[in-house]
C-alpha positions as a printed Julia matrix, in Angstrom:
589×3 Matrix{Float64}:
 117.54  135.47   70.76
 120.35  138.06   70.76
 123.04  138.47   68.11
 125.13  135.76   69.71
 122.36  133.21   69.61
 121.52  133.51   73.31
 117.95  133.38   74.53
 117.23  136.61   76.43
 114.31  134.94   78.15
 116.38  132.03   79.44
 117.11  131.79   83.16
 120.42  133.45   84.07
 123.3   131.1    84.63
 124.71  130.61   88.13
 127.95  132.3    87.02
 126.11  135.39   85.79
 124.17  135.63   89.05
 127.4   135.48   91.05
 128.96  138.11   88.81
 126.04  140.45   89.3
 126.15  139.88   93.07
 129.85  140.67   93.08
 129.22  143.81   91.07
 126.61  144.94   93.56
 128.97  144.26   96.48
 131.64  146.6    95.12
 129.22  149.28   93.92
 130.25  152.74   95.09
 128.72  153.86   98.36
 125.91  156.4    98.34
 126.84  160.07   98.86
 125.17  160.13  102.3
 127.35  157.24  103.47
 130.55  158.84  102.2
 129.77  162.27  103.65
 128.9   160.84  107.06
 132.04  158.7   107.06
 134.25  161.67  106.17
 132.78  163.84  108.93
 133.23  161.19  111.6
 136.74  160.29  110.43
 137.83  163.94  110.48
 136.34  164.55  113.92
 138.34  161.61  115.27
 141.47  162.99  113.62
 140.74  166.25  115.47
 140.65  164.48  118.84
 137.04  163.39  119.3
 136.87  160.24  121.44
 133.26  160.35  122.69
 130.03  160.76  120.72
 126.3   160.62  121.43
 123.61  159.58  118.95
 119.82  159.49  118.99
 117.79  157.14  116.77
 116.43  158.61  113.55
 116.0   157.82  109.89
 117.58  160.86  108.23
 120.55  160.62  110.58
 121.1   156.9   109.87
 124.32  157.51  107.87
 125.81  159.46  110.78
 124.71  156.84  113.32
 126.21  154.03  111.24
 129.48  155.91  110.75
 129.78  156.51  114.49
 128.97  152.87  115.24
 131.63  151.7   112.75
 134.16  153.98  114.42
 133.32  152.51  117.83
 133.69  148.97  116.48
 137.11  149.95  115.18
 138.09  151.19  118.64
 138.38  154.82  117.52
 135.75  156.34  119.83
 133.12  155.43  122.42
 129.47  155.8   121.42
 126.53  156.56  123.7
 122.94  156.08  122.5
 120.02  157.98  124.01
 116.34  158.16  123.07
 115.77  161.78  124.16
 117.62  164.48  122.26
 117.59  167.05  125.06
 119.19  164.68  127.56
 121.53  163.38  124.86
 122.81  166.91  124.25
 123.5   167.47  127.95
 125.22  164.08  128.15
 127.49  165.23  125.32
 128.0   168.53  127.15
 129.11  166.65  130.26
 131.52  164.54  128.22
 132.91  167.61  126.45
 133.26  169.46  129.76
 135.26  166.66  131.33
 137.44  165.81  128.32
 137.95  169.26  126.81
 137.46  167.76  123.35
 134.74  168.32  120.75
 131.89  165.92  121.47
 129.16  165.56  118.83
 125.52  164.71  119.45
 124.02  163.34  116.24
 120.26  163.66  115.66
 117.72  163.48  112.87
 115.88  166.4   111.28
 112.99  168.47  112.6
 112.15  169.03  116.26
 114.97  166.65  117.23
 117.32  169.5   116.36
 115.3   172.05  118.35
 115.63  169.86  121.44
 119.38  170.51  121.44
 118.95  174.24  122.05
 119.22  174.34  125.88
 122.5   172.44  125.88
 123.85  174.52  122.99
 123.09  177.71  124.93
 124.82  176.42  128.05
 127.84  175.16  126.07
 128.33  178.42  124.21
 128.08  180.58  127.32
 130.34  178.19  129.24
 132.89  177.77  126.45
 132.3   173.99  126.2
 133.11  172.35  122.81
 129.75  170.66  122.14
 128.85  169.89  118.51
 125.3   169.6   117.22
 125.67  167.16  114.31
 122.28  167.37  112.67
 120.9   165.49  109.68
 118.74  167.57  107.35
 116.64  166.99  104.26
 117.59  168.31  100.82
 116.98  172.02  100.32
 114.39  171.24   97.64
 112.13  169.72  100.3
 111.53  173.07  101.97
 108.21  174.71  101.28
 106.73  171.54   99.82
 105.02  170.15  102.9
 107.66  167.43  103.2
 107.62  165.51  106.46
 109.98  166.5   109.31
 111.41  169.45  107.34
 112.18  172.76  109.06
 114.69  175.56  108.6
 117.3   174.11  110.94
 120.64  175.21  109.5
 120.36  178.59  111.24
 118.58  177.37  114.36
 121.59  178.04  116.6
 122.63  181.42  115.21
 122.75  182.96  118.68
 123.54  179.74  120.56
 126.76  178.7   118.85
 130.1   180.18  117.96
 130.02  178.77  114.42
 127.56  177.06  112.09
 128.22  175.17  108.84
 125.66  173.78  106.39
 126.89  170.88  104.24
 125.16  169.57  101.11
 125.71  165.83  101.2
 123.29  164.98   98.39
 125.74  164.9    95.45
 128.49  162.38   94.66
 131.66  163.2    96.57
 134.73  164.09   94.51
 138.31  164.17   95.8
 138.22  167.96   95.95
 134.84  167.83   97.67
 136.21  165.46  100.29
 139.13  167.79  100.97
 136.76  170.74  101.31
 134.52  168.83  103.71
 137.44  167.8   105.93
 138.68  171.39  105.98
 135.23  172.65  107.03
 135.09  170.17  109.89
 138.52  171.38  111.0
 137.32  174.98  111.01
 134.37  174.07  113.23
 136.59  172.16  115.67
 139.0   175.08  115.85
 136.13  177.49  116.53
 134.77  175.25  119.29
 138.17  175.08  120.99
 139.28  178.68  120.46
 140.72  180.18  123.63
 138.33  182.71  125.11
 135.93  182.42  122.18
 135.1   178.72  122.0
 131.81  177.0   122.65
 129.1   175.06  120.86
 129.21  174.57  117.09
 126.64  173.31  114.61
 127.31  171.04  111.62
 124.11  170.61  109.61
 124.29  167.92  106.9
 121.76  167.54  104.1
 121.41  163.86  103.27
 119.48  162.1   100.51
 118.33  158.55   99.93
 119.67  155.91   99.99
 120.49  156.51  103.64
 121.66  152.96  104.41
 123.45  150.29  102.36
 121.96  146.94  101.36
 123.87  145.07  104.04
 126.47  145.41  106.8
 129.19  143.48  105.0
 131.03  146.32  103.32
 132.18  149.65  104.69
 132.47  152.65  102.37
 135.92  153.44  101.04
 136.61  157.04  102.03
 138.89  159.49  100.25
 142.08  159.44  102.31
 142.81  161.96  105.03
 146.15  163.65  105.62
 148.48  161.47  107.7
 147.12  160.61  111.13
 145.9   164.1   112.03
 143.41  166.65  110.76
 143.43  167.89  107.2
 144.23  171.43  108.34
 145.98  172.35  111.58
 144.44  175.61  112.73
 146.61  177.14  115.43
 145.78  180.83  115.07
 142.79  180.62  117.44
 144.8   179.21  120.34
 145.89  181.36  123.25
 148.89  183.47  122.28
 151.08  185.59  124.55
 153.01  188.21  122.64
 155.3   190.5   124.62
 153.37  192.73  127.01
 150.33  193.27  124.8
 147.19  193.26  126.95
 149.1   192.99  130.24
 148.19  195.21  133.19
 150.68  196.11  135.91
 149.21  195.44  139.34
 150.6   196.86  142.57
 149.77  194.4   145.34
 150.78  197.01  147.89
 147.23  198.29  147.5
 144.35  196.52  149.22
 143.6   193.92  146.55
 140.85  191.33  146.28
 140.41  188.67  143.59
 136.96  187.5   142.51
 137.14  184.14  140.69
 134.06  182.87  138.9
 133.21  180.12  136.48
 135.98  179.46  133.97
 138.58  181.39  135.96
 142.2   180.74  134.99
 144.7   179.68  137.63
 147.18  182.58  137.88
 150.12  181.77  140.2
 151.06  185.45  140.34
 147.88  186.09  142.33
 148.25  183.13  144.7
 148.92  185.32  147.75
 146.02  187.67  147.08
 142.82  187.11  149.1
 140.3   185.47  146.77
 136.56  184.91  146.82
 136.19  181.89  144.54
 133.01  180.28  143.28
 132.83  176.48  143.59
 133.86  175.69  140.0
 136.83  178.08  140.0
 140.34  176.88  140.88
 140.81  176.5   144.63
 142.71  179.62  145.81
 145.71  179.51  148.11
 144.32  182.46  150.07
 140.56  181.8   150.18
 137.99  184.26  151.48
 134.46  183.16  152.37
 131.81  184.7   150.07
 129.73  185.94  153.03
 132.55  188.37  153.75
 131.59  190.44  150.7
 129.31  192.56  152.88
 132.23  193.4   155.15
 134.26  194.65  152.19
 131.47  197.08  151.3
 132.23  199.1   154.44
 134.29  202.27  154.02
 137.05  201.11  156.36
 137.24  197.61  154.85
 136.79  198.4   151.17
 139.41  197.01  148.75
 141.17  199.55  146.6
 141.26  197.25  143.61
 139.58  194.03  142.47
 140.79  191.58  139.85
 138.05  189.55  138.18
 138.87  186.1   136.83
 136.29  184.08  134.94
 132.61  184.94  135.2
 131.2   185.42  138.73
 127.43  184.9   138.92
 126.47  183.64  142.38
 126.58  186.25  145.13
 124.78  189.59  145.24
 127.28  190.95  147.75
 130.06  190.31  145.24
 128.02  191.96  142.48
 127.66  195.08  144.64
 131.42  195.24  145.15
 132.02  194.98  141.4
 129.56  197.83  140.84
 131.2   200.15  143.4
 132.74  203.07  141.43
 135.21  203.68  144.28
 136.93  200.34  143.54
 139.34  199.99  140.62
 138.2   196.87  138.75
 140.44  194.93  136.36
 138.97  192.08  134.33
 141.27  189.35  133.03
 139.71  187.76  129.94
 140.82  185.8   126.89
 138.06  186.91  124.52
 135.68  189.74  123.76
 132.85  188.33  125.92
 134.05  189.53  129.32
 132.08  190.07  132.55
 131.23  193.7   133.36
 127.52  193.77  134.2
 127.63  197.14  135.94
 129.93  198.8   133.36
 132.35  199.58  136.18
 135.47  197.81  134.88
 138.38  200.2   134.45
 140.28  197.86  132.12
 140.08  194.43  130.46
 143.4   192.67  129.98
 144.81  189.33  128.91
 147.15  188.99  131.89
 148.51  190.83  134.9
 152.07  191.58  135.97
 152.32  192.03  139.73
 154.69  193.96  141.94
 154.85  194.48  145.7
 153.19  192.39  148.39
 149.8   192.43  150.06
 149.94  194.51  153.27
 149.81  192.39  156.42
 147.0   194.51  157.82
 144.88  193.86  154.73
 145.59  190.12  154.92
 144.5   190.16  158.57
 141.25  191.92  157.69
 140.49  189.4   154.94
 141.3   186.44  157.17
 139.09  187.75  159.97
 136.21  188.47  157.58
 136.54  185.02  156.04
 136.57  183.27  159.41
 133.45  185.16  160.45
 131.67  183.93  157.32
 132.73  180.33  157.86
 131.81  180.52  161.56
 128.39  181.92  160.69
 127.69  178.88  158.51
 128.9   176.47  161.21
 126.78  178.18  163.85
 123.62  178.18  161.76
 124.08  174.53  160.8
 124.45  173.59  164.44
 121.48  175.65  165.59
 119.09  174.22  162.97
 120.26  170.59  162.77
 116.86  169.25  163.84
 115.28  170.29  160.51
 117.57  169.86  157.53
 117.9   172.49  154.84
 119.7   172.43  151.52
 122.65  174.09  153.25
 122.95  171.13  155.64
 122.99  168.76  152.66
 125.61  170.82  150.8
 127.83  170.89  153.89
 127.53  167.11  154.27
 128.44  166.57  150.62
 131.39  168.95  150.91
 132.58  167.2   154.07
 132.6   163.83  152.29
 134.74  164.88  149.34
 138.27  163.57  148.93
 141.18  164.49  146.68
 140.71  163.16  143.16
 136.92  163.12  143.31
 134.58  165.37  141.39
 131.32  167.14  142.08
 128.55  168.31  139.74
 126.38  171.1   141.14
 122.84  172.0   140.14
 121.8   175.61  139.68
 119.79  177.77  142.11
 120.43  176.96  145.8
 122.79  173.94  145.6
 125.67  175.79  143.94
 125.3   178.71  146.36
 125.03  176.4   149.35
 128.18  174.61  148.2
 129.95  177.96  148.05
 128.89  178.79  151.61
 130.02  175.3   152.67
 133.57  176.19  151.65
 134.04  174.99  148.08
 136.2   174.97  146.03
 138.68  172.53  147.61
 142.16  171.66  146.28
 142.18  168.41  144.32
 138.4   168.27  143.81
 137.05  169.05  140.34
 133.74  170.91  140.42
 131.43  171.27  137.44
 128.49  173.69  137.44
 126.5   174.91  134.44
 126.94  178.62  134.99
 126.86  179.63  131.33
 123.12  180.23  131.35
 122.62  178.91  134.91
 119.57  176.79  134.08
 118.44  173.74  136.01
 117.85  171.64  132.89
 120.1   168.77  131.87
 121.88  168.44  135.22
 121.41  164.67  135.59
 122.58  164.02  132.02
 125.55  166.33  132.5
 126.53  164.47  135.67
 126.32  161.14  133.84
 128.59  162.48  131.09
 131.11  163.89  133.55
 131.16  160.59  135.46
 131.61  158.5   132.31
 134.56  160.62  131.2
 136.2   160.37  134.64
 135.73  156.58  134.7
 137.38  156.29  131.3
 140.3   158.47  132.37
 140.9   156.08  135.29
 140.09  152.85  133.44
 143.18  151.07  134.79
 142.24  151.62  138.42
 140.34  148.99  140.4
 138.15  151.68  141.91
 137.9   154.93  139.94
 137.38  158.19  141.84
 133.8   158.95  142.85
 131.57  161.41  141.1
 128.94  163.13  143.23
 126.15  165.4   142.07
 124.13  167.74  144.26
 120.84  169.17  143.04
 117.37  170.17  144.15
 114.23  168.13  143.6
 112.94  170.27  140.71
 116.3   170.02  138.97
 116.27  166.24  139.37
 112.69  165.85  138.17
 113.33  168.17  135.22
 115.94  165.75  133.88
 114.96  162.4   135.4
 114.64  160.97  131.9
 118.44  161.04  131.69
 118.39  157.93  133.9
 116.95  156.03  130.93
 120.19  154.36  129.85
 119.92  151.33  127.56
 121.25  147.93  128.65
 124.04  147.99  126.05
 125.22  151.51  126.89
 128.22  152.54  129.02
 127.13  153.42  132.56
 128.97  155.31  135.3
 130.8   153.07  137.73
 130.28  155.29  140.78
 127.87  158.22  140.5
 125.96  159.35  143.58
 123.2   161.9   142.93
 122.16  163.73  146.09
 118.71  165.29  145.84
 117.79  167.92  148.45
 114.01  167.54  148.32
 112.18  170.51  149.77
 109.18  169.94  147.48
 109.58  172.94  145.24
 111.64  175.95  144.32
 113.57  176.88  147.44
 115.54  179.6   145.66
 112.42  181.77  145.42
 112.06  181.82  149.19
 115.08  184.13  149.33
 114.26  186.34  146.34
 111.96  189.34  146.01
 108.99  187.14  145.05
 109.26  185.36  148.39
 108.81  188.47  150.53
 106.31  188.08  153.41
 103.94  190.61  151.84
 103.73  188.55  148.63
 102.92  185.11  150.02
  99.34  185.01  148.75
 100.04  183.18  145.51
 103.63  182.25  146.23
 103.27  178.51  146.7
 101.41  177.88  143.48
 103.35  180.16  141.15
 106.87  180.07  142.64
 107.01  177.35  145.28
 105.55  174.79  142.82
 105.21  171.93  145.32
 104.9   168.37  144.04
 104.06  164.89  145.29
 106.35  162.84  143.04
 107.53  159.55  144.54
 111.24  159.79  143.72
 111.87  156.28  145.05
 109.33  154.82  142.63
 110.76  156.91  139.82
 114.26  155.57  140.47
 112.88  152.03  140.67
 111.28  152.46  137.25
 114.69  153.31  135.8
 116.46  150.54  137.73
 118.49  153.02  139.78
 119.37  152.45  143.46
 117.64  154.82  145.87
 118.24  155.77  149.5
 116.13  158.19  151.53
 116.89  160.0   154.78
 115.96  163.03  156.83
 118.78  162.57  159.35
 122.15  164.32  159.09
 124.05  161.43  160.68
 122.54  158.93  158.27
 123.37  161.23  155.35
 127.01  161.48  156.41
 127.19  157.69  156.67
 125.66  157.24  153.22
 128.16  159.72  151.78
 131.24  158.16  153.39
 133.96  157.74  150.73
 134.4   154.06  151.58
 130.77  153.26  150.76
 130.58  150.95  147.74
 128.5   152.35  144.89
 127.8   150.13  141.9
 126.64  152.31  139.05
 124.22  155.15  139.77
 122.75  155.79  143.21
 120.26  158.48  144.24
 120.22  159.74  147.83
 117.03  161.66  148.52
 117.25  163.96  151.54
 114.04  165.39  152.95
 114.64  169.09  153.62
 112.6   172.18  154.43
 112.52  175.55  152.7
 110.13  177.15  155.17
 112.81  179.11  157.04
 115.16  179.68  154.15
 114.68  183.44  154.04
 115.31  183.81  157.77
 118.38  181.56  157.51
 119.9   183.95  154.97
 119.21  186.91  157.23
 120.86  185.19  160.2
 123.93  184.3   158.14
 124.28  187.9   156.98
 124.13  189.23  160.55
 126.57  186.67  161.95
 129.04  187.25  159.1
 129.19  191.03  159.58
 132.6   192.17  160.8
 132.2   194.83  163.5
């Protein structure tokens, strides 16, 4: 009995049981739940509308916060089982939307699997966020499961990293500080000329999930409808004539536009060699003409570099020529000057004069020779398809409003020779680190973002992707999309299958004198049944070795429901000779 005459051993009354249940239902949320909710809420306030999550225990608070946000209509969530593909999916979404897109994963090697996408995002200036769950600091060095030093894992593969301790109860001041740190990361990811991937590492402690789904945590309030702190100082700023170079177009001038090139109307009339994912120039010059411009009587007096050119060796030789005055236009301190030949790096150019008619005629003639060389070679070798034939067919099928994702190695170069970029066609190519990994997942992300941007249209614009067989096989797991997940409405993946690494046929390792071990070490042939692989993932598959059939399959009026793979049987046997023929035909006499 207690002091009030009640029997402590008696069964609790129904009223007391209900009271205790009510008390449990309004108990404060665990720190992990509050911290995760604050991070997700602040990201949404900063503009995030897409997020990717992978299953994991330590990351459960982040996954639940993202799911709650989706249920509230605040963002769209994508779930993937493989962290590497998930990161490239987020990269594709971030590329297409221009907003910070987080990929949330658990601790340990799950974090390490994000590294390839983080590298590509940072070197491409794409605002990808690695949102990684970590274990308390006290777990380190104790043999605790799934515990690594992960807060500094992306030191050289991100533009900013933040480590958050989410193990203690969250105070009002702590909530403000956390929101402000998220804002700093978002600003760093979006900074003009210096943006890229960011890393938010969050240490979380048990309990990681609540007792039930009935009650959402009550978060300390944000500031209005926007971010806690508006950080504008990292945006592009134009102040007077600081960093502006005066450019006399009366000199023989050539523009080289690479990945990430800005669209500068002042240079619209200047002959421009543009890579496929640069803005389509008004005065295009075929990239095969670069060899012509290396001649003494055809050499430009000055070159303006926009973006980061990486594709053509002939262009690289022009940029290394000390007789040419090279100006690089860049927004940050990471500017392209591989040969240390740039005379100046500026934020903008101020032009005067006009391009001489004679110079324009030379550029037009050189460009036409390059384009004619490609047409001639395609016609002469139509009986046995190459990757160049496939790229030309894809380019020919493109229409205004559509978009194209290009794999690294030969496909992006072939697309350049086929005439890309085109006005009105968005081209995405991972030229930051120029790896083949993650291309399928990136294409899926780009397609999903485009579909969402055209959600009110009966038939959204097509997304096409062109890649080689090794690139496709490297990331085929990205086709593993769960039944409840958003899927692209019209994504056609064209695979030029030459059974191996065609790019090496044209490089030094593919020289005739070095063919002894070439196939095994560089060619890397395979016998994968791509049709069966697609069938396993429930993806439609078409196969052809005929150019006419390929053009019919690629016709813009062809209905595509979801994801479709077109496998084109090609040959790499004569790739080296094809390059030599193109070079000879494109030479201006």
